[in-house]
N, C-alpha and C positions, 0 to 999 in steps of 0.2 A: 112471775110465778105467784100463786095466791099464798097468803099467810096461813100459818098453821091455825087450828081452833083448840079450844079447851079440850075437846075430845080427842085430838090428836096427841096431845101431851100426856093424856091419862089411859090410853088404850095401847096395848101391844100390837094391835092392828092399825094404829094411827099412821098419819103420813103415807097412806096407801101401803101399809104393811112394812114401812121403812123405805119404800122404793123411791119417794120424792123427797127425802130428807136432804136439807141443805145446811151448810155452815151457819147461816143466819138463823136457823131454827134453834140450834144450840145457844146461840148468843141471846135470843129472844127468851128462851127457857131460863137462862140464868138471870136475866132481868125480871122476868115474872116471878120466879121463886123469891127473889129479893123483895119485890113489891109485896107479894102475898104475906111474907113473914113479918113485915113491917106494920101490917094492918092490925089495929087494936081488936078487931073482930076475930082474929086468928089466935087470940090468946088461949093457951091450952092445946094448941095444934101446931104443926110444923109441916111446911112443904119442903121437899128435899129433891135435888136433881138426882136422877138414877139413869145411868148408861147401861141399858139392858143388853146383855150379850146374847148373841145368837142371830136367828134368821129374821126376826121381826123388828119393829120400831125400836131403835136404840136411844131415843130421845124422850124419856119419861119424866113426869113429875109424880112423886109419891106423896100422899098426904097421910099424916100419922098423928094420932092423939099424943100429946105430950104435956099432961097436967104436971108432971114432976119437973119439967124444965130441963130435961136431959140435953147434953150437947148433940149436935148433928151427927157426929161419928158415932156416938153411943147409941143414939136413937136408931140409926140405920143399922148398926150391928145386931141390936135386939130385934129389929124387924126381920132382918135376913135369917135369924135362927129361929123365928116364929113367936118371940115373946111379946111382939106388939103386931097388931093387925092395922091394916089401912082403914081409912075412914073417908067420908065425903066432905065436901066443903061445908062450913057452917052456912046457915041459911042467909045470913046478912052478907056473906061474900058471894054467894051464888049469883045474886043480882047484879054484881058488877064485874064478874070474872071475864065476860066477853070484852068489856072495855079495857080491862087490864091486859088482855092479850094483845089487843091492837096498840095499846100504849107500849108495851114491851117490844113489840116489832119495830115501831117508830123509834125507839131508843137503840135497838139493835142495829138498825141501819147507820146510826151515828158512831157507833162503836163506843 
């Protein structure tokens, strides 16, 4: 099966609306979020895993501004009540995100 794309991880319609999701996609997402959050270019931002409940794609990554350095738990709670809005990738990260996705899937295969 083909690996997921950045768009799969960031759209509720990703992974064919959730129909083609596999366990390895969740493992790759975990790796990808970890890699993103370690990048110096992500300072002031945070990538979080989000398991969307419902009919669509359950394997999402949410990008949030985090200039105050809130904990992941606090940041997600603030986002869920509408205190924080999502954002896009910083320009410096956009250029390398597809390479990071591939690397995350390679690492996910090794568990």
